[in-house]
LOBA-490693 format. One record per residue (C-alpha): chain; x, y, z. Coordinates in steps of 0.25 Angstrom, whole numbers, plus 5000, padded with zeros to 4 digits. Example, Ala and Ser with C-alpha at 12.3 -4.5 7.8 and 13.67 -1.06 7.14 Angstrom:
BEGIN
{vexke "A", {5049, 4982, 5031}},
{vexke "A", {5055, 4996, 5029}},
***
This chain:
BEGIN
{vexke "A", {4746, 5474, 4362}},
{vexke "A", {4745, 5480, 4376}},
{vexke "A", {4756, 5474, 4384}},
{vexke "A", {4760, 5474, 4399}},
{vexke "A", {4775, 5471, 4399}},
{vexke "A", {4782, 5464, 4411}},
{vexke "A", {4798, 5463, 4411}},
{vexke "A", {4810, 5468, 4419}},
{vexke "A", {4824, 5466, 4414}},
{vexke "A", {4831, 5469, 4401}},
{vexke "A", {4826, 5457, 4394}},
{vexke "A", {4812, 5463, 4395}},
{vexke "A", {4816, 5476, 4389}},
{vexke "A", {4816, 5473, 4374}},
{vexke "A", {4803, 5466, 4374}},
{vexke "A", {4797, 5478, 4381}},
{vexke "A", {4802, 5487, 4371}},
{vexke "A", {4796, 5479, 4360}},
{vexke "A", {4783, 5479, 4366}},
{vexke "A", {4784, 5494, 4368}},
{vexke "A", {4786, 5496, 4354}},
{vexke "A", {4775, 5487, 4349}},
{vexke "A", {4764, 5486, 4359}},
{vexke "A", {4757, 5494, 4370}},
{vexke "A", {4765, 5491, 4383}},
{vexke "A", {4755, 5495, 4394}},
{vexke "A", {4764, 5493, 4406}},
{vexke "A", {4777, 5486, 4410}},
{vexke "A", {4779, 5478, 4423}},
{vexke "A", {4793, 5476, 4428}},
{vexke "A", {4800, 5472, 4441}},
{vexke "A", {4802, 5483, 4451}},
{vexke "A", {4814, 5491, 4451}},
{vexke "A", {4826, 5484, 4458}},
{vexke "A", {4839, 5488, 4465}},
{vexke "A", {4850, 5486, 4455}},
{vexke "A", {4865, 5489, 4454}},
{vexke "A", {4876, 5492, 4464}},
{vexke "A", {4867, 5503, 4470}},
{vexke "A", {4855, 5495, 4471}},
{vexke "A", {4846, 5506, 4465}},
{vexke "A", {4832, 5503, 4460}},
{vexke "A", {4833, 5500, 4445}},
{vexke "A", {4821, 5498, 4435}},
{vexke "A", {4820, 5487, 4426}},
{vexke "A", {4824, 5488, 4411}},
{vexke "A", {4809, 5486, 4408}},
{vexke "A", {4805, 5497, 4417}},
{vexke "A", {4815, 5506, 4411}},
{vexke "A", {4809, 5503, 4397}},
{vexke "A", {4795, 5504, 4401}},
{vexke "A", {4797, 5518, 4408}},
{vexke "A", {4804, 5523, 4396}},
{vexke "A", {4792, 5519, 4387}},
{vexke "A", {4782, 5525, 4396}},
{vexke "A", {4776, 5512, 4400}},
{vexke "A", {4770, 5509, 4414}},
{vexke "A", {4779, 5501, 4423}},
{vexke "A", {4774, 5492, 4434}},
{vexke "A", {4783, 5485, 4444}},
{vexke "A", {4776, 5476, 4453}},
{vexke "A", {4784, 5467, 4463}},
{vexke "A", {4774, 5456, 4460}},
{vexke "A", {4761, 5453, 4452}},
{vexke "A", {4757, 5443, 4462}},
{vexke "A", {4745, 5446, 4472}},
{vexke "A", {4746, 5437, 4484}},
{vexke "A", {4735, 5434, 4494}},
{vexke "A", {4739, 5446, 4503}},
{vexke "A", {4737, 5455, 4490}},
{vexke "A", {4748, 5462, 4483}},
{vexke "A", {4741, 5475, 4480}},
{vexke "A", {4753, 5480, 4471}},
{vexke "A", {4752, 5467, 4462}},
{vexke "A", {4737, 5468, 4462}},
{vexke "A", {4738, 5483, 4457}},
{vexke "A", {4748, 5479, 4446}},
{vexke "A", {4739, 5468, 4441}},
{vexke "A", {4727, 5477, 4441}},
{vexke "A", {4734, 5487, 4433}},
{vexke "A", {4739, 5477, 4423}},
{vexke "A", {4725, 5472, 4421}},
{vexke "A", {4720, 5486, 4418}},
{vexke "A", {4731, 5488, 4408}},
{vexke "A", {4723, 5478, 4399}},
{vexke "A", {4736, 5473, 4392}},
{vexke "A", {4735, 5462, 4381}},
{vexke "A", {4747, 5455, 4386}},
{vexke "A", {4758, 5455, 4397}},
{vexke "A", {4772, 5453, 4391}},
{vexke "A", {4783, 5448, 4401}},
{vexke "A", {4798, 5447, 4400}},
{vexke "A", {4807, 5444, 4412}},
{vexke "A", {4798, 5451, 4421}},
{vexke "A", {4801, 5444, 4434}},
{vexke "A", {4788, 5444, 4441}},
{vexke "A", {4778, 5432, 4442}},
{vexke "A", {4765, 5435, 4434}},
{vexke "A", {4753, 5429, 4441}},
{vexke "A", {4742, 5422, 4433}},
{vexke "A", {4733, 5435, 4434}},
{vexke "A", {4743, 5443, 4427}},
{vexke "A", {4746, 5433, 4417}},
{vexke "A", {4732, 5432, 4412}},
{vexke "A", {4729, 5447, 4413}},
{vexke "A", {4731, 5452, 4399}},
{vexke "A", {4724, 5447, 4387}},
{vexke "A", {4735, 5439, 4381}},
{vexke "A", {4741, 5435, 4395}},
{vexke "A", {4756, 5437, 4398}},
{vexke "A", {4768, 5433, 4389}},
{vexke "A", {4782, 5432, 4393}},
{vexke "A", {4795, 5434, 4385}},
{vexke "A", {4805, 5423, 4390}},
{vexke "A", {4820, 5422, 4386}},
{vexke "A", {4820, 5407, 4382}},
{vexke "A", {4814, 5397, 4374}},
{vexke "A", {4804, 5392, 4384}},
{vexke "A", {4802, 5382, 4390}},
{vexke "A", {4817, 5382, 4391}},
{vexke "A", {4823, 5392, 4402}},
{vexke "A", {4810, 5397, 4409}},
{vexke "A", {4813, 5406, 4420}},
{vexke "A", {4822, 5418, 4424}},
{vexke "A", {4835, 5417, 4416}},
{vexke "A", {4833, 5411, 4402}},
{vexke "A", {4843, 5419, 4395}},
{vexke "A", {4854, 5415, 4405}},
{vexke "A", {4850, 5401, 4405}},
{vexke "A", {4850, 5399, 4389}},
{vexke "A", {4865, 5404, 4389}},
{vexke "A", {4869, 5396, 4402}},
{vexke "A", {4863, 5383, 4396}},
{vexke "A", {4871, 5385, 4383}},
{vexke "A", {4859, 5387, 4374}},
{vexke "A", {4861, 5391, 4360}},
{vexke "A", {4847, 5397, 4358}},
{vexke "A", {4836, 5403, 4367}},
{vexke "A", {4824, 5412, 4364}},
{vexke "A", {4812, 5420, 4368}},
{vexke "A", {4799, 5414, 4372}},
{vexke "A", {4786, 5422, 4373}},
{vexke "A", {4776, 5414, 4381}},
{vexke "A", {4763, 5416, 4387}},
{vexke "A", {4765, 5417, 4402}},
{vexke "A", {4758, 5408, 4412}},
{vexke "A", {4760, 5406, 4427}},
{vexke "A", {4773, 5398, 4426}},
{vexke "A", {4787, 5403, 4424}},
{vexke "A", {4789, 5404, 4409}},
{vexke "A", {4780, 5392, 4406}},
{vexke "A", {4769, 5399, 4397}},
{vexke "A", {4766, 5395, 4383}},
{vexke "A", {4776, 5399, 4372}},
{vexke "A", {4771, 5410, 4362}},
{vexke "A", {4783, 5413, 4355}},
{vexke "A", {4798, 5409, 4355}},
{vexke "A", {4810, 5414, 4347}},
{vexke "A", {4824, 5408, 4348}},
{vexke "A", {4837, 5415, 4350}},
{vexke "A", {4851, 5410, 4348}},
{vexke "A", {4861, 5411, 4359}},
{vexke "A", {4876, 5414, 4355}},
{vexke "A", {4886, 5404, 4359}},
{vexke "A", {4893, 5415, 4367}},
{vexke "A", {4881, 5424, 4370}},
{vexke "A", {4879, 5429, 4384}},
{vexke "A", {4867, 5433, 4392}},
{vexke "A", {4867, 5448, 4389}},
{vexke "A", {4866, 5446, 4373}},
{vexke "A", {4856, 5435, 4374}},
{vexke "A", {4848, 5442, 4384}},
{vexke "A", {4847, 5455, 4374}},
{vexke "A", {4844, 5446, 4362}},
{vexke "A", {4833, 5438, 4370}},
{vexke "A", {4827, 5451, 4375}},
{vexke "A", {4826, 5457, 4361}},
{vexke "A", {4820, 5444, 4356}},
{vexke "A", {4810, 5444, 4367}},
{vexke "A", {4805, 5458, 4362}},
{vexke "A", {4803, 5452, 4348}},
{vexke "A", {4796, 5439, 4353}},
{vexke "A", {4786, 5446, 4361}},
{vexke "A", {4782, 5455, 4350}},
{vexke "A", {4780, 5443, 4341}},
{vexke "A", {4772, 5436, 4352}},
{vexke "A", {4763, 5447, 4355}},
{vexke "A", {4760, 5448, 4340}},
{vexke "A", {4756, 5433, 4340}},
{vexke "A", {4747, 5435, 4353}},
{vexke "A", {4740, 5447, 4348}},
{vexke "A", {4737, 5440, 4334}},
{vexke "A", {4732, 5428, 4342}},
{vexke "A", {4742, 5419, 4335}},
{vexke "A", {4751, 5416, 4347}},
{vexke "A", {4754, 5402, 4350}},
{vexke "A", {4756, 5397, 4364}},
{vexke "A", {4764, 5384, 4366}},
{vexke "A", {4765, 5378, 4380}},
{vexke "A", {4779, 5376, 4385}},
{vexke "A", {4785, 5362, 4387}},
{vexke "A", {4788, 5362, 4402}},
{vexke "A", {4796, 5349, 4400}},
{vexke "A", {4806, 5357, 4392}},
{vexke "A", {4807, 5369, 4402}},
{vexke "A", {4818, 5374, 4410}},
{vexke "A", {4819, 5385, 4420}},
{vexke "A", {4830, 5395, 4423}},
{vexke "A", {4830, 5403, 4436}},
{vexke "A", {4835, 5417, 4439}},
{vexke "A", {4850, 5417, 4439}},
{vexke "A", {4858, 5420, 4451}},
{vexke "A", {4872, 5425, 4453}},
{vexke "A", {4876, 5411, 4459}},
{vexke "A", {4872, 5404, 4446}},
{vexke "A", {4884, 5410, 4439}},
{vexke "A", {4894, 5401, 4447}},
{vexke "A", {4902, 5393, 4437}},
{vexke "A", {4904, 5378, 4440}},
{vexke "A", {4917, 5375, 4433}},
{vexke "A", {4913, 5360, 4432}},
{vexke "A", {4902, 5364, 4422}},
{vexke "A", {4906, 5362, 4407}},
{vexke "A", {4913, 5374, 4401}},
{vexke "A", {4901, 5377, 4392}},
{vexke "A", {4892, 5378, 4404}},
{vexke "A", {4901, 5388, 4411}},
{vexke "A", {4902, 5396, 4398}},
{vexke "A", {4887, 5397, 4397}},
{vexke "A", {4885, 5401, 4411}},
{vexke "A", {4895, 5412, 4409}},
{vexke "A", {4888, 5417, 4396}},
{vexke "A", {4874, 5416, 4403}},
{vexke "A", {4878, 5424, 4416}},
{vexke "A", {4885, 5435, 4409}},
{vexke "A", {4884, 5446, 4414}},
{vexke "A", {4875, 5442, 4425}},
{vexke "A", {4876, 5435, 4435}},
{vexke "A", {4890, 5431, 4429}},
{vexke "A", {4896, 5417, 4430}},
{vexke "A", {4907, 5416, 4441}},
{vexke "A", {4917, 5406, 4448}},
{vexke "A", {4924, 5406, 4461}},
{vexke "A", {4939, 5408, 4462}},
{vexke "A", {4946, 5408, 4476}},
{vexke "A", {4932, 5409, 4481}},
{vexke "A", {4928, 5422, 4474}},
{vexke "A", {4919, 5423, 4462}},
{vexke "A", {4924, 5427, 4448}},
{vexke "A", {4914, 5429, 4437}},
{vexke "A", {4918, 5422, 4424}},
{vexke "A", {4913, 5429, 4411}},
{vexke "A", {4920, 5422, 4400}},
{vexke "A", {4926, 5408, 4398}},
{vexke "A", {4931, 5400, 4386}},
{vexke "A", {4929, 5385, 4386}},
{vexke "A", {4941, 5376, 4383}},
{vexke "A", {4942, 5361, 4384}},
{vexke "A", {4947, 5354, 4397}},
{vexke "A", {4962, 5354, 4398}},
{vexke "A", {4964, 5349, 4412}},
{vexke "A", {4956, 5339, 4420}},
{vexke "A", {4955, 5348, 4432}},
{vexke "A", {4943, 5352, 4442}},
{vexke "A", {4933, 5362, 4436}},
{vexke "A", {4936, 5376, 4440}},
{vexke "A", {4951, 5373, 4440}},
{vexke "A", {4960, 5384, 4433}},
{vexke "A", {4967, 5377, 4422}},
{vexke "A", {4975, 5388, 4416}},
{vexke "A", {4977, 5403, 4416}},
{vexke "A", {4980, 5411, 4403}},
{vexke "A", {4982, 5426, 4403}},
{vexke "A", {4974, 5427, 4390}},
{vexke "A", {4964, 5416, 4391}},
{vexke "A", {4961, 5417, 4406}},
{vexke "A", {4958, 5406, 4416}},
{vexke "A", {4955, 5392, 4412}},
{vexke "A", {4946, 5384, 4421}},
{vexke "A", {4942, 5370, 4421}},
{vexke "A", {4927, 5367, 4418}},
{vexke "A", {4919, 5354, 4419}},
{vexke "A", {4922, 5350, 4404}},
{vexke "A", {4934, 5359, 4400}},
{vexke "A", {4939, 5373, 4404}},
{vexke "A", {4936, 5387, 4402}},
{vexke "A", {4945, 5399, 4401}},
{vexke "A", {4939, 5410, 4410}},
{vexke "A", {4941, 5423, 4401}},
{vexke "A", {4933, 5433, 4408}},
{vexke "A", {4930, 5435, 4423}},
{vexke "A", {4927, 5444, 4434}},
{vexke "A", {4932, 5443, 4449}},
{vexke "A", {4923, 5448, 4460}},
{vexke "A", {4923, 5463, 4461}},
{vexke "A", {4931, 5464, 4448}},
{vexke "A", {4928, 5467, 4433}},
{vexke "A", {4925, 5457, 4422}},
{vexke "A", {4938, 5454, 4415}},
{vexke "A", {4946, 5445, 4406}},
{vexke "A", {4953, 5433, 4413}},
{vexke "A", {4966, 5438, 4408}},
{vexke "A", {4964, 5452, 4415}},
{vexke "A", {4959, 5444, 4428}},
{vexke "A", {4972, 5436, 4428}},
{vexke "A", {4981, 5448, 4428}},
{vexke "A", {4977, 5452, 4442}},
{vexke "A", {4974, 5439, 4448}},
{vexke "A", {4980, 5425, 4449}},
{vexke "A", {4973, 5413, 4445}},
{vexke "A", {4980, 5400, 4446}},
{vexke "A", {4979, 5387, 4438}},
{vexke "A", {4973, 5376, 4447}},
{vexke "A", {4964, 5386, 4454}},
{vexke "A", {4949, 5384, 4455}},
{vexke "A", {4938, 5392, 4450}},
{vexke "A", {4924, 5389, 4456}},
{vexke "A", {4928, 5384, 4470}},
{vexke "A", {4926, 5391, 4483}},
{vexke "A", {4939, 5389, 4492}},
{vexke "A", {4937, 5380, 4504}},
{vexke "A", {4941, 5392, 4513}},
{vexke "A", {4930, 5401, 4507}},
{vexke "A", {4917, 5403, 4513}},
{vexke "A", {4910, 5408, 4500}},
{vexke "A", {4897, 5402, 4497}},
{vexke "A", {4886, 5402, 4486}},
{vexke "A", {4880, 5414, 4493}},
{vexke "A", {4893, 5422, 4490}},
{vexke "A", {4893, 5417, 4476}},
{vexke "A", {4879, 5423, 4474}},
{vexke "A", {4884, 5436, 4479}},
{vexke "A", {4895, 5437, 4468}},
{vexke "A", {4892, 5450, 4460}},
***
Protein backbone atom coordinates (compact mmCIF):
# COMPACT_ATOMS: atom_id res chain seq x y z
CA UNK A 1 0.00 0.00 0.00
CA UNK A 2 1.04 3.61 -0.56
CA UNK A 3 1.25 5.27 2.85
CA UNK A 4 1.78 8.69 4.37
CA UNK A 5 3.01 8.31 7.94
CA UNK A 6 2.48 10.86 10.72
CA UNK A 7 4.36 10.51 14.00
CA UNK A 8 6.91 12.20 16.23
CA UNK A 9 8.37 10.45 19.34
CA UNK A 10 10.22 7.18 19.92
CA UNK A 11 6.93 5.30 20.23
CA UNK A 12 6.26 6.01 16.55
CA UNK A 13 9.63 4.69 15.32
CA UNK A 14 9.07 0.87 15.34
CA UNK A 15 5.77 1.15 13.41
CA UNK A 16 7.44 3.37 10.82
CA UNK A 17 10.26 0.86 10.43
CA UNK A 18 7.73 -1.92 9.83
CA UNK A 19 5.98 0.17 7.19
CA UNK A 20 9.27 0.99 5.49
CA UNK A 21 10.07 -2.73 5.36
CA UNK A 22 6.70 -3.88 4.00
CA UNK A 23 4.97 -0.97 2.23
CA UNK A 24 5.64 2.15 0.17
CA UNK A 25 5.98 5.16 2.46
CA UNK A 26 5.40 8.20 0.27
CA UNK A 27 6.14 10.86 2.90
CA UNK A 28 6.45 11.36 6.65
CA UNK A 29 4.90 14.19 8.65
CA UNK A 30 6.40 14.98 12.03
CA UNK A 31 6.51 17.87 14.49
CA UNK A 32 8.89 20.77 13.73
CA UNK A 33 12.36 20.59 15.26
CA UNK A 34 12.27 21.81 18.87
CA UNK A 35 14.89 23.14 21.33
CA UNK A 36 16.04 20.38 23.67
CA UNK A 37 18.67 19.68 26.30
CA UNK A 38 20.63 22.09 28.45
CA UNK A 39 21.87 23.99 25.40
CA UNK A 40 18.36 24.31 23.96
CA UNK A 41 19.65 23.36 20.53
CA UNK A 42 17.14 22.46 17.83
CA UNK A 43 16.65 18.71 17.74
CA UNK A 44 14.83 16.63 15.14
CA UNK A 45 12.24 14.10 16.20
CA UNK A 46 13.14 10.37 16.28
CA UNK A 47 10.67 9.80 13.43
CA UNK A 48 12.34 12.45 11.29
CA UNK A 49 15.75 10.88 11.89
CA UNK A 50 14.52 7.48 10.69
CA UNK A 51 12.71 8.93 7.69
CA UNK A 52 15.76 10.89 6.53
CA UNK A 53 17.94 7.83 6.95
CA UNK A 54 15.49 5.90 4.77
CA UNK A 55 15.45 8.64 2.12
CA UNK A 56 11.76 9.45 2.63
CA UNK A 57 10.41 12.98 2.18
CA UNK A 58 9.82 14.73 5.53
CA UNK A 59 7.19 17.43 6.05
CA UNK A 60 7.03 19.45 9.27
CA UNK A 61 3.98 21.73 9.30
CA UNK A 62 3.14 23.79 12.36
CA UNK A 63 -0.52 23.05 11.70
CA UNK A 64 -2.78 21.41 9.15
CA UNK A 65 -5.67 23.73 9.93
CA UNK A 66 -6.62 26.45 7.47
CA UNK A 67 -8.29 29.40 9.17
CA UNK A 68 -10.42 32.13 7.63
CA UNK A 69 -7.40 34.41 7.20
CA UNK A 70 -5.87 31.57 5.14
CA UNK A 71 -2.82 29.67 6.36
CA UNK A 72 -0.89 29.35 3.12
CA UNK A 73 1.67 26.92 4.56
CA UNK A 74 -1.04 24.50 5.75
CA UNK A 75 -2.82 24.84 2.42
CA UNK A 76 0.35 23.98 0.51
CA UNK A 77 0.98 20.92 2.68
CA UNK A 78 -2.57 19.68 2.18
CA UNK A 79 -2.33 20.17 -1.57
CA UNK A 80 0.93 18.26 -1.59
CA UNK A 81 -0.59 15.41 0.42
CA UNK A 82 -3.46 15.16 -2.04
CA UNK A 83 -1.04 14.90 -4.97
CA UNK A 84 0.77 11.98 -3.32
CA UNK A 85 -2.40 9.93 -3.85
CA UNK A 86 -1.69 7.67 -0.87
CA UNK A 87 -3.99 4.75 -0.10
CA UNK A 88 -4.01 5.50 3.61
CA UNK A 89 -2.54 7.78 6.26
CA UNK A 90 -1.10 6.04 9.33
CA UNK A 91 -0.81 8.09 12.53
CA UNK A 92 1.12 7.31 15.74
CA UNK A 93 1.59 9.92 18.48
CA UNK A 94 1.84 12.70 15.90
CA UNK A 95 0.76 15.59 18.10
CA UNK A 96 -1.19 17.70 15.58
CA UNK A 97 -4.94 17.82 15.04
CA UNK A 98 -6.05 16.42 11.69
CA UNK A 99 -8.99 18.29 10.12
CA UNK A 100 -11.79 16.39 8.41
CA UNK A 101 -10.42 17.32 4.97
CA UNK A 102 -7.20 15.45 5.81
CA UNK A 103 -8.95 12.52 7.50
CA UNK A 104 -10.97 11.82 4.37
CA UNK A 105 -8.24 12.55 1.82
CA UNK A 106 -6.83 9.05 1.15
CA UNK A 107 -8.78 6.10 -0.22
CA UNK A 108 -8.94 4.28 3.14
CA UNK A 109 -8.92 7.39 5.33
CA UNK A 110 -6.62 7.66 8.38
CA UNK A 111 -5.86 4.99 10.97
CA UNK A 112 -4.26 5.57 14.35
CA UNK A 113 -1.97 3.39 16.46
CA UNK A 114 -3.08 4.05 20.05
CA UNK A 115 -1.30 2.70 23.14
CA UNK A 116 -4.31 1.47 25.12
CA UNK A 117 -7.31 -0.79 24.79
CA UNK A 118 -9.80 1.85 23.74
CA UNK A 119 -12.14 3.28 24.87
CA UNK A 120 -10.01 3.19 28.03
CA UNK A 121 -7.32 5.85 28.33
CA UNK A 122 -8.02 8.03 25.34
CA UNK A 123 -5.67 10.99 25.12
CA UNK A 124 -2.01 11.86 25.45
CA UNK A 125 -0.55 9.61 28.17
CA UNK A 126 -2.07 6.12 27.98
CA UNK A 127 1.10 4.18 28.85
CA UNK A 128 1.74 6.21 32.00
CA UNK A 129 -1.93 5.99 32.92
CA UNK A 130 -2.07 2.20 32.73
CA UNK A 131 0.81 1.83 35.20
CA UNK A 132 -0.36 4.69 37.41
CA UNK A 133 -3.77 3.06 37.81
CA UNK A 134 -2.32 -0.33 38.66
CA UNK A 135 -3.46 -2.12 35.50
CA UNK A 136 -2.16 -5.64 34.91
CA UNK A 137 -2.94 -5.50 31.19
CA UNK A 138 -3.01 -2.91 28.43
CA UNK A 139 -2.66 -3.17 24.68
CA UNK A 140 -2.62 -1.59 21.24
CA UNK A 141 -5.67 -0.36 19.36
CA UNK A 142 -5.73 0.33 15.62
CA UNK A 143 -8.70 2.59 14.96
CA UNK A 144 -10.26 4.45 12.06
CA UNK A 145 -9.78 8.11 12.89
CA UNK A 146 -12.64 10.59 13.06
CA UNK A 147 -12.80 14.20 14.24
CA UNK A 148 -12.88 13.23 17.94
CA UNK A 149 -9.90 12.48 20.17
CA UNK A 150 -9.33 8.72 19.96
CA UNK A 151 -13.05 8.13 19.42
CA UNK A 152 -12.99 6.33 16.06
CA UNK A 153 -14.14 2.81 15.26
CA UNK A 154 -11.87 -0.04 16.39
CA UNK A 155 -10.31 -2.11 13.62
CA UNK A 156 -7.97 -4.28 15.67
CA UNK A 157 -6.83 -4.69 19.28
CA UNK A 158 -4.11 -6.79 20.87
CA UNK A 159 -3.59 -7.17 24.61
CA UNK A 160 -0.27 -6.93 26.44
CA UNK A 161 0.45 -7.89 30.06
CA UNK A 162 2.09 -5.39 32.42
CA UNK A 163 4.68 -6.80 34.81
CA UNK A 164 3.95 -6.24 38.53
CA UNK A 165 7.07 -4.10 38.91
CA UNK A 166 7.32 -2.86 35.32
CA UNK A 167 8.03 0.81 34.69
CA UNK A 168 7.24 3.10 31.81
CA UNK A 169 10.44 2.64 29.71
CA UNK A 170 10.12 -1.13 29.27
CA UNK A 171 6.36 -1.02 28.75
CA UNK A 172 6.76 1.83 26.25
CA UNK A 173 9.25 -0.16 24.19
CA UNK A 174 7.13 -3.30 24.19
CA UNK A 175 4.05 -1.28 23.25
CA UNK A 176 5.88 0.42 20.39
CA UNK A 177 7.04 -2.93 19.01
CA UNK A 178 3.51 -4.32 19.31
CA UNK A 179 2.18 -1.23 17.53
CA UNK A 180 4.38 -2.07 14.57
CA UNK A 181 3.05 -5.63 14.44
CA UNK A 182 -0.56 -4.53 14.79
CA UNK A 183 -0.46 -1.91 12.05
CA UNK A 184 0.85 -4.47 9.54
CA UNK A 185 -1.97 -6.85 10.44
CA UNK A 186 -4.58 -4.08 10.23
CA UNK A 187 -3.32 -2.90 6.83
CA UNK A 188 -3.53 -6.46 5.50
CA UNK A 189 -7.17 -6.65 6.61
CA UNK A 190 -7.97 -3.25 5.13
CA UNK A 191 -6.29 -4.05 1.82
CA UNK A 192 -8.16 -7.37 1.61
CA UNK A 193 -11.48 -5.69 2.38
CA UNK A 194 -12.03 -7.86 5.48
CA UNK A 195 -11.39 -5.29 8.21
CA UNK A 196 -14.22 -4.80 10.69
CA UNK A 197 -14.95 -1.48 12.35
CA UNK A 198 -16.51 -1.62 15.80
CA UNK A 199 -17.85 1.60 17.37
CA UNK A 200 -16.44 2.46 20.78
CA UNK A 201 -18.59 2.47 23.91
CA UNK A 202 -18.36 6.10 24.97
CA UNK A 203 -19.94 5.28 28.33
CA UNK A 204 -16.91 3.12 29.17
CA UNK A 205 -14.35 5.69 28.03
CA UNK A 206 -11.74 7.53 30.08
CA UNK A 207 -9.39 10.34 29.10
CA UNK A 208 -5.80 11.06 30.15
CA UNK A 209 -4.18 14.45 29.70
CA UNK A 210 -0.61 15.40 28.89
CA UNK A 211 1.50 14.80 32.01
CA UNK A 212 3.02 17.80 33.77
CA UNK A 213 5.94 17.79 36.22
CA UNK A 214 3.66 18.86 39.05
CA UNK A 215 1.64 15.64 38.60
CA UNK A 216 4.52 13.76 40.20
CA UNK A 217 3.92 15.26 43.66
CA UNK A 218 3.31 12.39 46.10
CA UNK A 219 0.43 12.67 48.54
CA UNK A 220 1.45 10.46 51.46
CA UNK A 221 -2.22 10.16 52.48
CA UNK A 222 -2.73 7.95 49.44
CA UNK A 223 -2.69 4.15 49.84
CA UNK A 224 0.83 2.79 49.51
CA UNK A 225 -0.03 0.91 46.30
CA UNK A 226 -1.05 4.16 44.62
CA UNK A 227 2.25 5.78 45.59
CA UNK A 228 4.20 2.78 44.28
CA UNK A 229 2.32 2.90 40.97
CA UNK A 230 2.90 6.63 40.57
CA UNK A 231 6.63 6.14 41.05
CA UNK A 232 6.65 3.28 38.50
CA UNK A 233 4.69 5.32 35.97
CA UNK A 234 6.75 8.51 36.28
CA UNK A 235 10.18 6.88 36.04
CA UNK A 236 12.19 8.41 34.41
CA UNK A 237 10.03 11.41 33.46
CA UNK A 238 8.77 13.56 35.04
CA UNK A 239 9.74 11.72 38.23
CA UNK A 240 7.76 11.45 41.45
CA UNK A 241 8.74 13.78 44.27
CA UNK A 242 7.99 14.91 47.78
CA UNK A 243 8.97 17.96 49.80
CA UNK A 244 11.36 17.89 52.74
CA UNK A 245 12.07 21.11 54.61
CA UNK A 246 10.51 22.96 51.70
CA UNK A 247 12.82 21.47 49.08
CA UNK A 248 11.77 18.89 46.46
CA UNK A 249 13.25 15.40 46.58
CA UNK A 250 12.59 12.87 43.86
CA UNK A 251 11.55 9.43 45.04
CA UNK A 252 12.58 6.59 42.72
CA UNK A 253 11.98 3.42 44.71
CA UNK A 254 9.84 2.47 47.71
CA UNK A 255 8.88 -0.80 49.38
CA UNK A 256 5.43 -1.17 50.93
CA UNK A 257 5.02 -2.30 54.55
CA UNK A 258 2.04 -2.61 56.89
CA UNK A 259 1.24 0.26 59.22
CA UNK A 260 3.27 0.15 62.43
CA UNK A 261 2.30 3.49 64.00
CA UNK A 262 -0.84 5.60 63.78
CA UNK A 263 0.88 8.82 62.78
CA UNK A 264 -0.06 11.47 60.19
CA UNK A 265 0.77 10.53 56.59
CA UNK A 266 4.20 11.76 55.59
CA UNK A 267 5.70 11.24 59.05
CA UNK A 268 9.16 9.69 59.13
CA UNK A 269 8.69 6.58 61.32
CA UNK A 270 12.15 5.05 61.20
CA UNK A 271 15.64 5.43 59.78
CA UNK A 272 17.67 2.38 58.82
CA UNK A 273 21.14 2.51 57.31
CA UNK A 274 20.26 -0.43 55.05
CA UNK A 275 16.52 -0.17 54.40
CA UNK A 276 16.31 3.61 54.09
CA UNK A 277 13.59 5.95 55.39
CA UNK A 278 10.23 4.61 56.56
CA UNK A 279 7.38 7.03 55.82
CA UNK A 280 3.77 6.74 56.96
CA UNK A 281 1.21 6.44 54.14
CA UNK A 282 -2.56 6.49 54.08
CA UNK A 283 -2.90 2.77 54.77
CA UNK A 284 0.52 1.68 55.97
CA UNK A 285 4.09 2.66 55.34
CA UNK A 286 6.75 2.79 52.63
CA UNK A 287 10.48 2.37 52.91
CA UNK A 288 12.04 5.01 50.66
CA UNK A 289 14.94 3.10 49.14
CA UNK A 290 16.12 5.33 46.30
CA UNK A 291 15.89 9.11 45.99
CA UNK A 292 17.46 12.21 44.52
CA UNK A 293 17.93 15.61 46.15
CA UNK A 294 17.51 18.72 44.04
CA UNK A 295 20.71 19.24 42.07
CA UNK A 296 22.03 15.84 43.12
CA UNK A 297 22.28 12.37 41.63
CA UNK A 298 19.92 9.46 41.91
CA UNK A 299 21.15 7.29 44.79
CA UNK A 300 20.28 4.64 47.34
CA UNK A 301 18.69 6.01 50.50
CA UNK A 302 21.54 4.52 52.50
CA UNK A 303 24.03 6.68 50.59
CA UNK A 304 21.78 9.73 50.94
CA UNK A 305 21.67 9.26 54.73
CA UNK A 306 25.47 9.14 55.04
CA UNK A 307 25.73 12.81 54.14
CA UNK A 308 22.43 14.15 55.46
CA UNK A 309 20.46 14.01 58.67
CA UNK A 310 16.84 12.90 58.58
CA UNK A 311 15.10 12.56 61.95
CA UNK A 312 12.26 10.34 63.08
CA UNK A 313 9.14 12.47 63.49
CA UNK A 314 9.98 14.85 60.66
CA UNK A 315 7.50 15.26 57.82
CA UNK A 316 7.71 14.55 54.12
CA UNK A 317 5.33 16.36 51.82
CA UNK A 318 4.76 19.55 53.76
CA UNK A 319 5.91 23.09 53.09
CA UNK A 320 7.17 24.82 56.29
CA UNK A 321 5.03 27.71 57.51
CA UNK A 322 7.91 30.16 56.99
CA UNK A 323 8.46 29.06 53.40
CA UNK A 324 7.14 31.11 50.51
CA UNK A 325 7.21 28.17 48.11
CA UNK A 326 4.17 27.71 45.87
CA UNK A 327 2.89 25.23 43.34
CA UNK A 328 4.64 27.36 40.74
CA UNK A 329 7.96 26.50 42.38
CA UNK A 330 7.05 22.84 42.38
CA UNK A 331 6.35 22.90 38.63
CA UNK A 332 9.83 24.29 38.01
CA UNK A 333 11.54 21.38 39.78
CA UNK A 334 13.90 19.62 37.38
